[in-house]
C-alpha positions in Angstrom: 154.3 -40.5 -150.4 152.7 -39.2 -153.5 154.0 -35.4 -152.8 157.9 -37.0 -153.0 157.6 -38.5 -156.0 156.0 -35.7 -158.0 158.6 -33.3 -156.8 161.3 -35.5 -158.0 160.1 -36.2 -161.5 159.2 -32.1 -161.6 163.4 -31.4 -161.1 164.0 -33.9 -164.2 161.3 -32.4 -166.1 162.5 -28.9 -165.3 166.1 -29.1 -166.3 164.9 -30.0 -169.7 162.5 -26.7 -169.7 164.0 -24.4 -167.5 165.9 -22.2 -170.3 162.5 -21.8 -172.1 160.8 -21.0 -168.9 163.2 -18.5 -168.4 162.9 -16.9 -171.6 158.8 -16.8 -171.7 158.8 -15.6 -168.1 161.2 -12.9 -168.9 159.8 -11.6 -172.2 155.5 -11.9 -170.7 156.3 -11.8 -167.2 155.6 -14.3 -164.8 151.8 -15.4 -163.8 150.6 -17.3 -160.9 148.4 -19.5 -160.8 146.2 -20.2 -157.2 143.9 -23.2 -156.7 140.8 -23.5 -154.1 140.2 -26.7 -153.5 136.9 -27.6 -152.0 135.2 -30.5 -150.1 131.1 -30.3 -150.1 129.2 -31.6 -147.3 126.5 -34.8 -147.1 124.7 -35.0 -150.4 127.4 -33.1 -152.2 129.4 -35.5 -153.5 131.3 -33.0 -155.5 131.2 -29.4 -156.2 131.3 -27.8 -160.0 133.2 -24.4 -160.4 129.6 -23.0 -160.9 128.9 -24.5 -157.3 132.0 -22.9 -156.0 132.1 -19.5 -157.4 129.3 -17.7 -155.4 130.2 -19.7 -151.7 131.9 -17.1 -149.1 130.4 -14.0 -150.8 132.7 -14.8 -153.9 135.8 -14.7 -152.1 137.4 -18.1 -153.3 136.6 -16.9 -157.1 138.0 -13.3 -156.5 141.3 -14.9 -154.7 142.2 -17.8 -157.0 142.5 -18.7 -160.6 140.9 -22.4 -160.7 138.1 -23.7 -158.2 138.6 -27.5 -157.9 135.7 -29.6 -156.4 136.8 -32.9 -154.5 134.5 -36.0 -155.1 133.6 -38.1 -152.2 130.6 -40.7 -151.3 129.1 -37.8 -149.2 126.8 -40.4 -147.2 126.2 -40.8 -143.3 124.0 -44.1 -143.4 123.6 -46.6 -140.7 126.1 -49.2 -140.6 125.0 -52.0 -143.2 123.0 -49.8 -145.3 125.4 -47.4 -147.1 128.5 -45.8 -146.6 128.4 -44.4 -143.5 130.1 -41.2 -142.1 133.2 -43.1 -141.1 133.6 -45.0 -144.5 133.0 -41.2 -146.6 135.8 -39.6 -144.8 137.9 -42.3 -145.5 137.5 -41.9 -149.0 137.3 -38.3 -149.0 140.8 -38.1 -147.3 142.6 -40.1 -150.3 140.5 -37.9 -152.8 141.4 -34.6 -151.3 145.2 -35.6 -151.5 144.9 -36.2 -154.9 143.8 -32.8 -155.5 145.9 -31.2 -152.8 148.6 -32.7 -154.6 147.6 -30.8 -158.2 147.2 -27.8 -156.6 150.9 -27.6 -155.3 152.3 -28.5 -158.3 150.5 -25.6 -159.6 152.1 -22.9 -157.0 154.3 -20.6 -157.9 156.8 -19.4 -155.6 155.5 -16.6 -153.3 151.7 -17.7 -153.9 149.6 -19.5 -151.5 146.6 -22.0 -152.1 143.4 -22.5 -150.2 141.6 -25.7 -149.0 138.0 -25.6 -148.0 135.5 -28.0 -146.2 132.1 -27.0 -145.9 130.0 -28.5 -143.3 130.8 -32.5 -143.0 133.3 -31.7 -146.0 135.4 -30.0 -143.1 135.6 -33.5 -141.0 137.6 -34.7 -144.0 140.1 -31.7 -144.0 140.3 -32.4 -140.0 141.6 -35.6 -140.5 143.6 -34.7 -143.7 145.3 -32.0 -141.7 146.5 -34.6 -139.0 148.2 -36.6 -141.8 149.9 -33.7 -143.0 151.8 -33.3 -139.6 153.6 -36.5 -140.8 154.4 -35.9 -143.8 158.1 -34.2 -144.1 157.3 -33.1 -147.7 154.1 -31.3 -146.8 153.8 -27.5 -147.9 155.1 -24.7 -145.3 152.9 -22.6 -143.5 152.9 -19.8 -146.2 152.4 -22.2 -149.5 148.8 -23.6 -147.8 146.0 -21.9 -145.7 142.5 -24.2 -144.4 139.0 -22.8 -144.4 136.5 -24.6 -142.0 132.8 -24.1 -142.7 130.1 -25.0 -140.5 132.9 -27.9 -138.8 130.6 -29.8 -136.1 133.9 -31.0 -134.0 134.4 -27.8 -133.0 131.9 -27.2 -130.8 132.4 -26.7 -127.2 129.8 -29.3 -126.6 132.5 -32.1 -127.3 134.4 -30.9 -124.6 137.6 -31.7 -126.2 137.3 -35.6 -126.2 137.2 -38.4 -128.3 133.9 -39.7 -129.0 132.8 -42.3 -131.1 129.3 -42.2 -132.6 128.2 -45.9 -133.5 125.2 -44.5 -135.8 128.0 -42.8 -138.3 130.8 -45.2 -137.6 132.7 -42.3 -137.0 134.9 -40.8 -134.2 135.0 -37.4 -133.0 138.3 -36.0 -131.7 139.7 -32.5 -130.9 140.7 -30.0 -133.2 144.5 -31.2 -134.7 147.3 -29.1 -133.6 148.9 -28.0 -136.9 151.0 -25.2 -137.8 149.1 -23.9 -140.5 146.4 -21.1 -140.1 143.0 -21.9 -140.2 139.9 -19.7 -140.6 136.7 -21.3 -138.8 133.5 -20.2 -139.6 130.4 -20.9 -137.9 126.9 -19.2 -138.5 125.5 -18.6 -135.0 122.5 -20.5 -134.1 123.5 -23.4 -136.9 122.2 -26.7 -135.2 125.1 -28.7 -137.3 128.1 -26.2 -135.8 126.5 -24.1 -133.3 124.2 -26.1 -130.7 124.0 -25.1 -127.2 126.4 -26.5 -124.8 124.0 -25.9 -122.6 121.6 -28.8 -124.0 119.0 -28.8 -121.4 118.4 -25.1 -122.9 115.2 -26.2 -124.4 114.7 -23.5 -126.0 118.3 -22.6 -127.0 118.2 -26.4 -128.3 114.9 -25.7 -130.6 115.9 -22.7 -131.7 119.9 -24.5 -133.1 117.2 -27.0 -134.8 115.6 -24.0 -136.7 118.9 -22.8 -137.4 119.9 -25.9 -139.5 117.5 -25.3 -141.9 117.9 -21.5 -141.9 121.3 -20.8 -141.5 123.5 -23.7 -141.8 123.5 -23.6 -145.9 122.7 -19.6 -146.5 125.9 -18.9 -144.3 128.0 -20.5 -146.5 127.0 -17.7 -149.8 128.4 -14.7 -147.2 131.9 -13.0 -147.1 132.6 -14.1 -143.4 135.4 -11.5 -143.3 133.1 -8.7 -144.1 129.9 -9.3 -142.1 131.4 -10.9 -138.5 132.2 -8.2 -136.3 135.4 -8.1 -134.3 133.8 -8.7 -131.1 132.7 -12.4 -132.8 136.0 -12.8 -133.8 138.5 -15.0 -131.8 142.2 -15.6 -132.5 144.6 -18.9 -130.9 147.9 -19.2 -132.0 149.2 -22.8 -130.9 152.7 -24.0 -129.4 153.1 -25.0 -133.4 152.5 -21.7 -134.5 149.1 -22.3 -136.5 147.1 -19.1 -135.7 143.2 -20.4 -135.6 141.0 -17.7 -136.4 137.2 -18.0 -135.3 134.4 -16.0 -137.5 131.2 -16.3 -135.4 128.9 -15.2 -138.1 125.5 -13.5 -136.7 122.5 -14.2 -137.3 120.2 -11.0 -137.9 116.6 -13.2 -136.6 116.4 -15.9 -134.6 115.9 -19.1 -136.6 113.0 -19.8 -134.2 111.3 -16.6 -134.8 112.2 -17.4 -139.2 110.7 -20.5 -138.4 107.6 -19.3 -136.6 106.8 -15.7 -137.4 104.2 -15.0 -134.8 107.1 -15.1 -132.5 108.6 -11.6 -133.8 107.0 -9.2 -130.9 108.8 -11.7 -128.7 112.1 -11.6 -130.4 114.4 -9.9 -127.9 113.5 -11.8 -124.8 113.6 -15.1 -126.8 117.3 -14.1 -127.6 117.9 -13.3 -123.7 116.7 -17.0 -122.9 118.5 -18.2 -126.1 121.8 -16.8 -125.7 121.9 -18.1 -122.1 121.8 -21.6 -123.5 125.6 -20.7 -125.0 128.5 -20.2 -122.3 130.5 -17.9 -124.5 127.6 -15.4 -124.0 127.8 -15.4 -120.1 130.1 -12.5 -119.7 128.3 -10.3 -122.7 124.8 -11.2 -120.4 126.2 -10.4 -117.0 127.3 -6.8 -118.5 124.4 -6.2 -120.3 122.4 -6.9 -116.8 124.7 -4.7 -115.1 124.1 -2.0 -117.6 120.4 -2.4 -117.4 120.8 -2.3 -113.5 122.4 1.0 -113.8 120.5 2.6 -116.2 117.2 1.9 -114.3 118.8 3.1 -111.2 120.3 6.4 -112.9 117.0 6.8 -115.0 115.3 10.5 -114.6 112.2 11.7 -116.5 113.1 13.3 -119.9 111.2 16.4 -120.9 110.8 16.5 -124.6 110.5 19.5 -126.6 106.7 19.6 -127.5 105.9 18.9 -123.7 108.0 22.0 -122.6 105.6 24.3 -122.4 103.2 22.3 -120.6 105.8 21.6 -118.0 106.9 25.6 -117.9 103.1 26.5 -117.1 103.3 23.0 -114.2 106.0 24.9 -112.7 104.4 28.2 -112.7 101.3 26.6 -111.1 104.1 25.1 -108.7 105.3 28.3 -107.9 102.1 30.1 -107.6 100.7 27.4 -104.8 104.1 27.8 -103.1 104.2 31.1 -102.7 100.3 30.9 -101.3 101.4 28.1 -99.0 104.3 30.5 -97.8 102.1 33.3 -97.1 100.0 31.2 -95.0 102.4 30.1 -92.9 103.7 33.4 -92.5 100.2 34.3 -91.4 100.0 31.8 -89.2 103.2 32.9 -87.5 102.2 36.4 -86.9 101.0 37.2 -83.0 97.4 36.8 -82.0 97.2 40.4 -81.3 98.2 40.9 -85.2 96.1 38.1 -86.9 92.8 37.8 -84.8 90.9 41.1 -83.5 87.9 38.9 -82.5 90.2 37.6 -78.8 90.4 41.5 -78.1 87.2 42.5 -78.5 85.6 39.7 -76.6 88.1 40.4 -73.7 87.1 44.1 -73.5 83.4 43.5 -73.7 84.0 40.9 -70.8 85.5 44.0 -68.9 82.7 46.1 -69.6 80.1 43.8 -68.4 82.1 42.8 -65.1 82.0 46.7 -64.6 78.7 47.1 -65.1 77.9 44.3 -63.0 79.7 45.7 -60.2 77.8 49.3 -60.7 74.8 47.5 -60.2 75.7 46.0 -57.4 76.9 49.3 -55.8 73.5 51.0 -56.6 71.4 48.4 -55.3 72.9 48.5 -52.0 72.5 52.5 -52.4 68.8 52.2 -52.9 68.1 49.6 -50.3 69.9 51.8 -47.7 67.5 55.1 -49.1 64.4 53.1 -48.5 65.3 52.0 -45.4 66.2 55.5 -44.3 62.8 56.5 -45.6 60.6 53.7 -43.7 62.1 54.6 -40.7 61.2 58.8 -41.1 57.8 57.4 -41.8 57.4 55.7 -39.0 58.8 58.5 -36.7 56.2 60.7 -38.6 53.6 58.2 -37.9 54.2 58.0 -34.4 54.5 61.7 -33.9 50.8 62.2 -35.6 49.2 59.3 -33.7 50.5 60.7 -30.3 47.9 63.8 -31.0 44.7 62.2 -32.6 41.8 60.5 -31.1 40.8 57.0 -31.7 40.5 57.0 -35.5 43.4 58.4 -35.4 44.7 55.5 -33.5 43.2 52.7 -35.6 44.5 55.1 -38.6 48.1 55.1 -37.0 47.6 51.4 -36.4 46.9 51.2 -40.3 49.7 53.6 -41.3 52.2 51.3 -39.4 50.9 48.2 -41.0 51.2 50.2 -44.6 54.6 51.1 -43.5 55.7 47.9 -42.2 54.2 46.5 -45.5 55.7 49.5 -47.8 59.2 48.3 -45.5 58.8 44.2 -46.6 58.3 45.7 -50.0 61.5 47.5 -49.6 62.9 44.5 -48.7 62.2 42.4 -51.0 62.7 44.8 -53.8 65.9 45.2 -52.8 66.7 41.4 -52.8 65.2 41.2 -56.2 68.0 43.7 -56.7 70.7 42.5 -55.6 69.7 39.3 -57.6 69.5 41.2 -60.3 73.2 41.9 -61.1 74.2 38.2 -59.7 72.0 36.9 -62.5 73.3 39.0 -65.2 77.3 38.3 -64.1 76.2 34.7 -64.3 74.6 34.8 -68.0 78.1 37.1 -69.0 80.3 34.3 -67.7 78.4 31.5 -69.8 
């Protein structure tokens, strides 16, 4: 290959200038020359140094002496209307090989150059790495590093299978197995490289489409190593010894909210639904749901400093109410003779009334007996008087006898009334 021819020519020329090079390096010190070879995406047929300089937060400019852009068609037209994506990539692989050889030729011992593919340009780099796997003169692992930005072929949606796209005349294939270290940089929700693998989640799909506008290009200008948290970084080493480090650059504001700002108040709930469209979030969402459930079950009312006095007052009131309630309960437990005097008074009144009724009955019986005795005595007196009188006296006696009988009858009537009186009184008392 070209790299083998270049190396043999380099040996011949190197013998001529070996002495001079040694003298110069000894006097002034060797100066390493490293290169960043970059290939852009669709619509970027060439990348000037001015364009490459700010990319990745200036990382390429800081770490390399030369910023070299690769020319390629950078088109993805339908077959028959221009360069298809497949045709553009074929041309891009050839041109990248030329720039790759030049960067390798400038490389000093112990140094490393970098190859970067942006968006569709990363597809060119992937296919170029497949060719390097069959090149015995390819650089060693320590001599070159690859960076793939917004690589659409490394999505879980493709399920690690080859898939031909007739519209682009290109076959998407699983990532190549290579001995080289690769940084894969993907902007979260970038519709060109981070489509939801659960495509039926319409909300996540709509957000990713918006991400193609608000994430895809802006993410290329950020220093991915500085802005990506460790939990968004994964490292996988294959059987050839190459380590692929994937950086999922977080997006602060949902692209859908950037597109429709009136959704800002609902961003938190939208994010949870959108994240559910990516299986990579399953563990995190499950953990968050469990944490939320636990927090709710353990949550207790908190008291602010401003409300401390009010709470203290409420506690004081509650204490007073409790004491009052306890006091009422204690009084309820006191025996009847201590807690109420009215029942005892009523019982005493009933006893006095019963005793009065009993005395009244005795007096009535005595009065009746006395009246009877008086009547008998009066009758006897009348009988003695009538024995010594004339007819007028007899009439008087008869008259007196009748009066006595009437008196006796009145007495009996009085006795009956007296007897009923106590009974009536007793009945009223009982009621």
